C-alpha positions in Angstrom: -21.7 6.6 -3.5 -19.3 7.9 -0.5 -16.1 7.6 -0.1 -15.8 8.2 3.3 -14.3 5.9 5.7 -15.4 4.8 9.2 -13.2 6.1 12.0 -12.8 2.2 12.9 -11.1 1.8 9.3 -9.1 5.2 9.2 -5.5 3.7 10.2 -6.4 0.9 7.6 -6.8 3.1 5.1 -3.9 5.3 6.1 -1.4 2.6 6.8 -2.2 1.0 3.0 -2.1 4.3 1.2 1.4 4.6 2.9 2.3 1.1 1.8 1.3 1.7 -1.6 3.4 5.0 -2.2 6.3 3.0 -0.4 6.0 0.1 -3.1 5.8 2.4 -5.8 8.8 4.5 -4.7 10.6 1.5 -4.5 10.1 0.5 -7.8 11.2 3.6 -9.2 7.4 4.6 -10.4 6.3 8.4 -10.3 2.6 8.4 -9.1 1.9 9.5 -13.0 3.6 6.2 -14.1 1.8 4.3 -11.7 -1.5 5.7 -13.0 -0.3 5.1 -16.5 0.2 1.5 -15.5 -3.0 1.1 -13.4 -5.4 2.5 -15.7 -6.5 4.8 -12.3 -5.7 8.5 -12.1 -2.9 10.2 -10.8 -5.7 12.5 -8.5 -6.7 9.4 -7.2 -3.6 7.2 -6.3 -2.3 11.2 -4.9 -5.5 10.9 -2.2 -4.9 7.2 -1.6 -1.2 7.7 -0.5 -1.8 11.1 1.1 -1.7 10.6 4.9 -3.8 13.4 5.4 -6.8 12.3 2.6 -8.6 9.5 4.1 -10.8 8.0 1.4 -12.1 4.4 1.0 -11.0 2.8 -2.7 -12.6 -0.4 -4.1 -10.6 -3.7 -4.6 -11.2 -3.4 -8.2 -8.5 -0.3 -7.6 -6.7 -2.1 -5.6 -5.5 -5.3 -7.7 -5.5 -2.5 -10.4 -2.3 -0.6 -8.3 -1.0 -4.4 -7.3 -0.8 -5.7 -10.6 1.2 -2.2 -11.7 3.2 -2.9 -8.8 3.7 -6.5 -9.2 2.8 -7.7 -6.1 0.2 -9.9 -4.6 -3.1 -8.0 -3.3 -2.7 -10.0 -0.4 0.6 -9.3 0.3 0.1 -5.4 0.5 -2.3 -5.4 3.0 -1.0 -7.8 5.0 2.2 -5.4 4.6 0.0 -2.6 5.4 -1.2 -4.3 9.3 2.6 -5.6 10.3 3.7 -2.0 11.6 1.2 -2.6 14.4 2.8 -6.1 15.0 5.9 -4.5 14.7 5.1 -1.6 17.2 3.2 -4.3 19.8 6.3 -6.8 19.2 9.4 -4.4 18.8 10.2 -6.7 16.0 12.3 -4.8 13.2 11.2 -5.5 9.6 13.5 -5.6 6.5 11.6 -6.2 3.0 12.6 -6.8 -0.7 11.1 -6.9 -3.7 11.9 -8.6 -6.9 10.4 -8.1 -10.6 7.6 -9.6 -10.3 7.6 -11.4 -6.9 5.8 -10.9 -4.1 6.4 -8.6 -0.9 8.4 -11.0 1.7 9.0 -9.7 5.3 11.7 -10.7 7.1 11.6 -10.6 11.0 14.3 -10.7 13.8 14.3 -9.7 17.3 17.1 -8.2 17.5 
């Protein structure tokens, strides 16, 4: 199985990896702790989060990670795509996570 990412999807995987890294840090988890909770190797977590290593990963891996981070997969996918919308619309965002909650976004035009 090839894990190369088509150029058209490269930025999507990059943004998704950065979103996962941000949420992991907000939860106060190390890559090792996320790996243990998700059942995904630490090396794989590192590769997903690294902005200079763009590799595709499966929905199974995504679900394992989001379950470990206690967020819904659709919320993390939305969060990974909002940066483009924020830049285009000049919105500022803030988000909050509470234990066992989804990711909530609040937008303002200030």
